[in-house]
C-alpha positions as CSV (number, residue, x, y, z in Angstrom):
1,M,0.0,0.0,0.0
2,D,2.9,2.4,0.8
3,V,4.4,1.9,-2.6
4,S,1.0,2.4,-4.3
5,S,0.4,5.5,-2.2
6,G,3.8,6.8,-3.0
7,I,3.3,6.3,-6.8
8,T,-0.1,7.9,-6.6
9,G,1.2,10.9,-4.6
10,T,4.1,11.4,-7.1
11,M,1.7,11.4,-10.0
12,F,-0.6,13.9,-8.3
13,M,2.4,16.2,-7.5
14,I,3.7,16.1,-11.1
15,S,0.2,16.7,-12.5
16,N,-0.4,19.7,-10.2
17,A,3.1,21.1,-11.1
18,L,2.1,21.1,-14.8
19,L,-1.0,23.3,-14.2
20,Y,0.7,26.7,-14.3
21,P,3.0,25.9,-17.2
22,V,-0.1,24.8,-19.1
23,I,-2.0,28.0,-18.3
24,I,0.9,30.2,-19.3
25,T,1.3,28.3,-22.5
26,L,-2.4,28.6,-23.3
27,L,-2.2,32.4,-22.7
28,G,0.8,32.5,-25.0
29,L,-1.2,30.6,-27.7
30,I,-4.1,33.1,-27.3
31,A,-1.7,36.0,-27.9
32,W,-0.3,34.2,-30.9
33,S,-3.8,33.6,-32.2
34,L,-4.6,37.3,-32.0
35,I,-1.4,38.3,-33.7
36,S,-1.9,35.7,-36.4
37,A,-5.5,36.8,-37.0
38,G,-4.2,40.3,-37.6
39,Q,-1.5,39.1,-40.0
40,F,-4.0,37.0,-41.8
41,T,-6.4,39.9,-42.2
42,S,-3.5,42.0,-43.6
43,E,-2.5,39.3,-46.1
44,Y,-6.1,38.8,-47.1
45,A,-6.4,42.5,-47.9
46,S,-3.2,42.5,-50.0
47,R,-4.1,39.4,-52.1
48,N,-5.4,39.9,-55.6
49,R,-4.8,36.8,-57.7
50,D,-4.9,37.6,-61.5
51,V,-4.2,34.4,-63.5
52,N,-4.7,36.1,-66.8
53,L,-2.1,38.7,-66.0
54,L,0.3,36.0,-65.0
55,K,-0.2,34.0,-68.2
56,V,0.2,37.1,-70.4
57,G,3.3,38.1,-68.5
58,C,4.9,34.7,-68.8
59,R,4.2,34.5,-72.6
60,D,5.6,38.0,-73.2
61,A,8.7,37.2,-71.1
62,K,9.2,33.9,-73.0
63,A,9.1,35.8,-76.3
64,K,11.6,38.4,-75.1
65,I,13.9,35.7,-73.9
66,E,13.8,34.0,-77.3
67,K,14.8,37.4,-78.8
68,G,17.7,37.8,-76.3
69,D,16.0,40.6,-74.4
70,R,16.7,39.2,-70.9
71,S,16.2,42.6,-69.1
72,G,12.9,43.2,-70.8
73,A,11.7,39.7,-69.9
74,A,12.6,40.3,-66.3
75,A,10.7,43.6,-66.3
76,V,7.6,42.0,-67.7
77,L,7.7,39.1,-65.2
78,T,8.2,41.5,-62.2
79,G,4.9,43.1,-63.0
80,S,3.0,39.8,-63.2
81,G,2.9,38.9,-59.5
82,S,-0.4,39.2,-57.8
83,N,0.6,38.9,-54.1
84,D,3.8,39.4,-52.0
85,L,4.9,35.7,-52.1
86,L,4.4,35.3,-55.8
87,K,6.0,38.7,-56.5
88,K,9.1,37.7,-54.5
89,F,9.3,34.4,-56.4
90,I,9.0,36.1,-59.7
91,K,11.6,38.6,-58.7
92,E,14.1,35.9,-57.8
93,I,13.4,33.8,-60.9
94,S,13.8,36.9,-63.1
95,E,17.4,37.2,-61.8
96,I,18.3,33.8,-63.3
97,L,16.6,34.2,-66.7
98,G,18.7,33.3,-69.6
99,A,21.2,31.2,-67.6
100,G,22.4,28.1,-69.2
101,N,21.3,25.9,-66.3
102,F,18.0,27.8,-65.9
103,P,15.8,24.7,-65.6
104,V,17.9,23.3,-62.7
105,E,18.1,26.7,-60.9
106,A,14.4,27.3,-61.4
107,E,13.5,23.9,-60.0
108,K,15.7,24.4,-57.0
109,L,14.1,27.8,-56.4
110,L,10.6,26.2,-56.6
111,Q,11.6,23.6,-54.1
112,D,13.0,26.2,-51.7
113,Y,9.6,28.0,-51.8
114,E,7.8,24.8,-51.2
115,L,9.9,24.3,-48.0
116,K,9.3,28.0,-47.1
117,I,5.5,27.5,-47.4
118,A,5.7,24.2,-45.4
119,D,7.5,26.1,-42.6
120,E,4.9,28.9,-42.7
121,L,2.1,26.4,-42.2
122,M,3.9,24.2,-39.7
123,Q,3.5,26.6,-36.8
124,T,-0.2,27.2,-37.5
125,R,-0.8,23.4,-37.8
126,L,1.1,22.9,-34.5
127,V,-1.1,25.4,-32.6
128,A,-4.3,23.9,-34.1
129,R,-3.4,20.5,-32.7
130,V,-1.6,21.5,-29.4
131,G,-4.2,24.1,-28.3
132,P,-7.1,21.7,-27.6
133,M,-4.6,19.2,-26.1
134,L,-3.4,21.8,-23.6
135,G,-7.0,22.8,-23.0
136,L,-7.8,19.2,-22.1
137,M,-4.8,19.0,-19.8
138,G,-5.9,22.3,-18.1
139,T,-9.3,20.8,-17.6
140,L,-8.2,17.5,-16.1
141,I,-5.4,18.7,-13.8
142,P,-7.7,20.8,-11.5
143,M,-10.3,18.1,-11.3
144,G,-8.2,16.2,-8.7
145,P,-8.1,19.1,-6.2
146,A,-11.7,19.8,-7.0
147,L,-12.7,16.3,-6.1
148,I,-10.7,16.5,-2.9
149,G,-12.5,19.7,-2.1
150,L,-15.8,18.0,-2.7
151,S,-14.9,15.1,-0.5
152,T,-13.9,17.3,2.4
153,G,-16.9,19.7,1.9
154,N,-14.6,22.6,0.8
155,I,-17.0,24.2,-1.7
156,Q,-14.7,27.2,-2.3
157,Q,-11.8,24.9,-3.4
158,L,-14.2,22.9,-5.6
159,A,-15.5,26.1,-7.3
160,A,-12.0,27.6,-7.8
161,N,-10.7,24.5,-9.5
162,L,-13.8,24.1,-11.7
163,V,-13.4,27.7,-12.9
164,I,-9.8,27.0,-13.9
165,A,-10.8,23.7,-15.6
166,F,-13.6,25.4,-17.7
167,S,-11.5,28.4,-18.5
168,T,-8.5,26.4,-19.8
169,T,-10.9,24.4,-22.0
170,V,-12.3,27.5,-23.6
171,L,-8.8,29.0,-24.2
172,G,-7.5,25.8,-25.7
173,L,-10.5,25.4,-28.1
174,L,-10.3,29.1,-29.0
175,A,-6.6,29.0,-29.9
176,G,-7.0,25.7,-31.8
177,G,-10.1,27.0,-33.6
178,V,-8.5,30.2,-34.8
179,A,-5.3,28.4,-35.9
180,Y,-7.3,25.7,-37.7
181,S,-9.4,28.3,-39.6
182,I,-6.2,30.2,-40.6
183,L,-4.5,26.9,-41.6
184,L,-7.3,25.9,-44.0
185,I,-7.5,29.2,-45.8
186,K,-3.7,29.7,-46.0
187,K,-3.3,26.2,-47.3
188,K,-5.6,27.0,-50.2
189,W,-3.8,30.3,-50.8
190,Y,-0.4,28.7,-50.9
191,T,-1.6,25.8,-53.1
192,Q,-2.7,28.4,-55.6
193,D,0.6,30.2,-55.3
194,L,2.6,27.0,-55.9
195,S,0.5,26.2,-58.9
196,D,1.3,29.7,-60.3
197,M,5.0,29.3,-59.5
198,E,5.1,25.9,-61.3
199,Y,3.3,27.5,-64.3
200,V,5.9,30.2,-64.5
201,V,8.8,27.7,-64.4
202,E,7.2,25.5,-67.0
203,V,6.6,28.3,-69.4
204,L,10.1,29.8,-69.1
205,K,11.9,26.5,-69.5
């Protein structure tokens, strides 16, 4: 019984010790969610995808490359981007136009942007999954002291721990919900961007 009590007591101590780190982390995730929501709104306002402009720009740039007008092709391409990420890609790919190993360099640049997009989405995906998990931890940890308070008739202890339990649940679900919503929309945006980038590379090869 002593061994069992010791193990149970150790588990209880470790569980309670995790409560405040979980709460602090949840507050940090809420702050991250608010900042990310603002950045998301700003990016949404700056997005204006124009596929026709991109197609015309790529065709004109290809024609100028065939005529040996590399600087003219770069100028045409630079004006064909419809958002910041695509503009940056087009600017970088215009710098390697006309190079003898252009297909290789363009493919490497495309892969670098795929990794950059994956890194951009990884943080949002992590918050979307970890937020609810931490919320659940924050719900379960105070339940032990709450039950102890109930068994001893300490209603104040019971109420205080239940408030913590329900509050952490709400915070975890809020952070996860915001992150998941941003993730879904950004994933669609970046899939479109990658499609446009691949189109640019294929046309210019």
